[in-house]
N, C-alpha and C positions, 0 to 999 in steps of 0.2 A: 740724630737715629742710625740705628747701625744698620740697617740694609733695608733694600729698596721695597719691601714690602714693611708695612706698620706694623714696627716690632715691640717689643716688650716696654722700652722704656718711654716712647712716643706715645704706647697707648694708655698705660696707667695716668700718663700725666696730663692729658685731656681736661681742660677744662670744663666747667658746667654749662651746657648748651641753655640758656636761657628762651623762654617763648618757644611759639612751632618752629619745626623747622623746613625749609622749603628745599625743596629738588632732592627730597631723600628717597629717591626710586622708585618704582613702580612694582606692580607685583611680577615674580619672574615669570609668570605664565605668558605674557605677551610676547616674548621671545620666541614661543614656535610657531613657526607658519608651513603652509603647502609650497613646496617649490618645484612644479612639474609633477610627479608621481610619488615626489620622496619628501618625506616631511624634513622641516631644517628649523636648529633650535639654534640660537642665539643666548648664551650663557653670560650673564649678567656677573662681573668679578670688580667688587672694589676694591680700590688700592690707595695707596699714599708715600707720596714721595717728598725728599725735601731740597732734592736739587734735579737738573735736568739728565744729568750723566744717570743718574741712579733710574730714572724713568727710562730712559732709551735703551740700558741695557737690559733690564727688566722684560721691556716689553718684547724685544729683539729675540731674548731668550723664551719665554712662557706663553707668549703672546703670537707674533707673526710667524713664530716656527710652528705653531700648532695651527695657526690659520690659513696656513698655505698647504698642507697636507690634508686639512679635515673640512671642506667645503660644504658640509650637510652640518655639521656643529661647527659653529663660530663662538669667540671668545670675545665678548664687549668689555674692555677696561674701559670704568670709569673711575676718575681719579677724583676723590674727595679730599676737603681739607684736613691736613695732621690735626687741628687742635680742636675739631668738630667729631672725627670720626666715631669714636666711641659713641655719641650720644644720637649721630645721627643712624646707625645701624640701630643701637636699640629701639627706637622709636619706629624705624621701619618695621622690622620684626614685630614689634607690638600691632604694627597695624596691618599683619600679613602680608608684607612685603618685602623689600628691602634686595639683595643681591645674593643668586643662587648658592654661590662659597660664601660660606661665614668665618670672617677670621675673630676669633679670641684669643685671649692672651694666654695661654694654656689650658691644659687640662682640669685645673680648680675650676676657671671660669667658664669652663664649658657645662658643667654639672646643673647649674640653674638652665641653661636653655635645656638640656636633656628632660628635667623635670617640668619644663612649660611646655614639652612638646612640640619647640620651635625650630627643631634640627630633627633628622631620620637616623634610626638606627642603621650602622653601614656593615651588619656582618655579612649579605649576599656580596656586594660588591668586594669585601676583604676577600672572601674565596675566590671569585672572579678573577680577580686582580694579584692574587697572592700576595694581598700587602703584609700579612705575618710571617710570610718568608722574608720579604722586601726591609719592612720597619725591622729594626733592632728589638729582641723582645722586651727588653725593660721598657722600651718607649709605646710599644704597641701594647704591652699589658696598662700602661699607665693611660692609654686613650682611651680605655673604656669604663665602664658605669654601668651596675645594675646587670650583670651580664651580656652587656655588647657594645660593639665599637663606635663611639659618638663623635671621633675627628679622628684627622691624621696629625702627626706632629711635623711641622715645617723647619724647625729650628733646632740643633742641638748646641749647648753652649756650656761653660764651665768657666771657674774663677781662677786666675792667675794673678800675680803679681810684674805689672810691668817699671822697667827700670830705664833708664838712660845709661849704657854703661859708661860713657865718659864722666859722668857725675861719680860711679862705685871706683872707676879706675884713679880718680883724683885722691881718693879719700883711703883707696886700699880697701874697700868694703867689698863681701860677698854676699849675695841672696842668703839671709839666715833660711836656718831648715827646723830651728827647735824655738821656745822663748827666751832661753836666755840671750841668744844670737840676735832675736827680733828685739828685743826691750832695750839690748847694747848697739844696736843700732840706730836706735829711736833717741834713744838718748845721747848718742854723739853728733845727731843729724842734727836734733834741736840745739846742742851745745855749740855745733859750727853755725847756726842762723838757719840753718834750712828745716823746711818740713817734713817730718817723718814720712806721714802719709798724704799727699796732698787729697783731699774730698769737700764735699759738698752735696746739700740736696735741696740748691736754690732752684732748678730747672725739675726734679723730679724727686719728691718725698720717698719714693720706694726706695730710693740709694739706702734708707734704714736697712731694710731687710737683707741688703747686699753683705752689710758686715753683720749682723745677727747669722747669717746663714755660714758666714766663713769661720765664726767664732765659732759655734755649735759644731760645725764638720770638722776643725782641726783642734778644739780642744775637748768637746765631748766625746767627737768619733761619729760615724756612721751606725754603728753597732746600736749606741745608747740612742740614736734617732730613730732607727727602726723600731726599737723596742717602744718608745713613746710613741711614735705616729702608729704603732699597731694597739697602743692600748695597754702594755707590760709595765709600761713605766709612766711616772709621772712630769709633768715639764717642771715641777719642783723638786724633784731630787738634785743633789748637789751639783753633781756635774754640769746642768745646765744653770743652775741659779751661779757659779762659778764662772762660767762662759761668758754671761753677762757680767757681771762684778770687774771681770778682767776687762770688755770692753768699755765700763764705765770709768775706767781706772783711766784708759786709753784717752779718753776723753778728756776727763779731768786732767789731765797734765798735759794738756794739746799736743798730743801725738798724732790724732785724728782734725785736722782742722785748729787754725790756731787758738780758737776756742768754739764754743757753742754758738754764738752769736755767727761768727767767721763760717762755722759749718752751715747755718742755716742760709748763707747768703751768698756762698760761693756758685758761681756757674761750670758745668762741664769746660766750655773753654777755659777757662783759669787752672784748672786739673792740667789740661791738656800742656798749656804754655807751662806751667811749675814745671812740670817733668821735663818738655824738651829744654828749658832754661836751665836747670839744675837748681832752682829753688826747693824744688821738692827731691827728696830720696825716691821715696817708690808712689804707685799709684795700685791699688787694689781694686779690681773689677771685673767684668767679665769678658768674653771672647767678642760680645758686640763692639767694644774698642777694637777689634781689628780693623773696621770700618772707619775710624774715628781717629785712630792716632796717623797714620801718613799725611794727614794735613797739616800736621805740627810740627814734622821732621823731614830734614831734607829737602831738595828743592821746592817741593810745594810748599815750604814755608820759608825757602831762602836761607836757610841754614845748612849746617854742617852733621846737625845730630842725626843718630839712630836711635832707634827704640828695641827693645827685645821684651821678653817675660822670663820668670823662674817659679815654678811652684810654689805655691802657699808653705809657709812653713808649719810644721807641728806643733802643737802649743802644749801638749801633757805627753807623758812617755808614755810607753805603749802603742802609739798609733805608727801605721807603716809611712814610710820615708815621703809616699807619695800619696795623697788622695784626692779624686776628683769629683766637686759635686755634679751632679748631673742635671740636666733642666732642658724642656719643651719650651722653649720661647715663646712660638706662636701654634695656632692649629686652624686646621681647615675644616669647616662642616656643611653641610648640604641642608640648605632650607627646607623644613617641610612643607613649604609653600611653592617650592621650585615647580616648573611646569613639565620639566622631564630631569629628573633626577638619575635616569640610565644614563642621560648625556653626560652630567656632571660628572656623574663617578667616572666615564670612559677618560673624561678630561683628567681628573685626577689620578687617575690609574696612571694615565702618560708623563703628568706631571711628576708622579713620586718615579718613575723610573728613569725620569730622564737625568742620570749620573752626570753626564757632559754637561748640562746648563748649570745642575750644583757645581762642579770644579770651575766650570768658567766664570759663573759668579763669586767664588773663594780668591780666583785668581785676579780678577777686574777691581774689586769692589772691597773684599774683605768681609764677603756674605756669608754667615755660617750657614752650613748646609744641614739637611735634614739628617735623621737620626738614621741612617743606612750603614750597610759595613764598606766602607770606604779602606780602601789599601793604599801606601801611597806611590801606587803604579797607576792610581785613579787621578792625581795632580796632575794638571797641567802644566808643561817647562815654563818657566816667570814666576811662578808662583812664589809668594815673598814666604822663604822658609819658617819665619816666625807663625805664621798660617797653616801652613801644613802640618809643620812638627807638634801641633798644639793637637792635631786631629788625630794624627799618627800615636800621639801618646795617649788619648781619650781611648783608643781604639784598644792599646795595650790594656791599660786600666781598668776597661771595660769588662774585657776578656777575663781576668784576674778577680774582678769583683770591689778593687778597691777604689770604689767608686761612694758618693756619699748625697745628700739631698739639699736640692735646693726650694725655700718656702713657697714660692710663687708657681712650685710643680707639684710639690707632696702635700701642703697642707689644705685642709679644706678653707673656703671661702673666707668665712667670717673669722677663722684665725688668722689668715695670712693679713686681711685688713687691720686685726689688732698688732700684730707685730710690728706692722708698718708705724701705726697712727702713734701708739705706747711707747716707743721706744722714745720721742721724744722729752719724756720725763725723766727716763735715764741717762739721757745727753747732759739736761740742763742740770741732774743733781735730786730734781723735784721727786723722783720716783728710784725705790730702792730696786735693787736688780730680785730680791724675792719678791715683792711685789708685782713686779712685771710677769716674772714665771708664774707666780698664784693667779694673776688674771689671765693669762693665756690657758691653764688650764680649766679654768671656770667654761670658758669659752668653747676650748678642744672639746671637751669631754661631751657635749650637747652634740656637736657634729659629730663626732666618732658614732655618736647612739643613733644619727640619723642617717649613717652610710655616706658619709658626706667626704670622707678619707679618700682620695686619689689610690688605685691600685698602686702597692709595693714590690719593688724587688727586695731581695734580702742581700746584703752585703757580704764581701767575704769574712770568716772568722780571724782574726790575727792575735 
């Protein structure tokens, strides 16, 4: 898990929950009571943690700090198991129950809840708590659907290339910046017995879409993606097909995982260990790894290794030197059955204005902050420079429009599912890149007509 709240990787990796779910919470209306002459409300906030340190830090920053200063509105943290979180919440919402604050895996997954009337429109609260001014414009726009704000973005992330400087120094390598340099490094690494890109989706099948996201942003480019997502281009355009052909070729050559079978059976801990030990040249992943990598490097892992990151290479000429895909990892919405949505909104207003807590989370555990206008002066002394550097860069690339799109934030729900599931055939060689893109076009066309594509920002022209 990449942060104290249930994050994208864990949320989508949850297994199917069979049978009835016990202990799925009660309707939020029971949280209200009269204390003296004042109405007191207890906000039910479900969360999930992978270790006690995560739970302790998050509780201190976002529960205790609030409860100590707001006796009339208290937050009740209800810890749910990671393995069943999504199913428990889904069943509870269907029964007009569940938590006051509904967590979802980004704007794409919020749309079905909004259509079902299970969450509230937040427009009046957005005005009251100045969320449109507080949240980065692109993230605020992406959190709207059908003309209304439906969620608040809890985590900002992008994709980078992680590596061990000792490994690169040993072979005289530098982070690649274009396709020729990338494939030359891959070829040399493989020739020396190293895995060019350590990778595996044994723990989390949507790792597939990480690679689709990276190849489409860094080969096709953000401008082409904008046109396709807005219906001006088709996913069968050569630039998208060529991207998937390149990805398929990398899998075929063993650049990503030793083989398809290896990729499907490799776990995250092996990827981290391969990077730390020098068995792999690079690991391409997202900023959620800021919370995961430190356990495998340095004193925590009883070794002297360090890690760092570089920007992903641009794989086609004509693209700017740096492109940062933008992603909203998680979202918070207000349950339509909440007994006191005004109280919940007041808490969320405080939560998102609590920049110090966000900076503290980045320093202590590498927790991705929400998409707020942070500057380098916001980071606390002692923050890992790898962590602060990526968010300082994101500020600059966002201002310049040198940004792209992640499938889990900007693709509509069924199209996103297609991207993940159907890539297996591309990886094994059973599906051509052309057929993969044709299938996506068919699914996407229908969702585009239904208005299910999240709101889009327009990237800079280049």
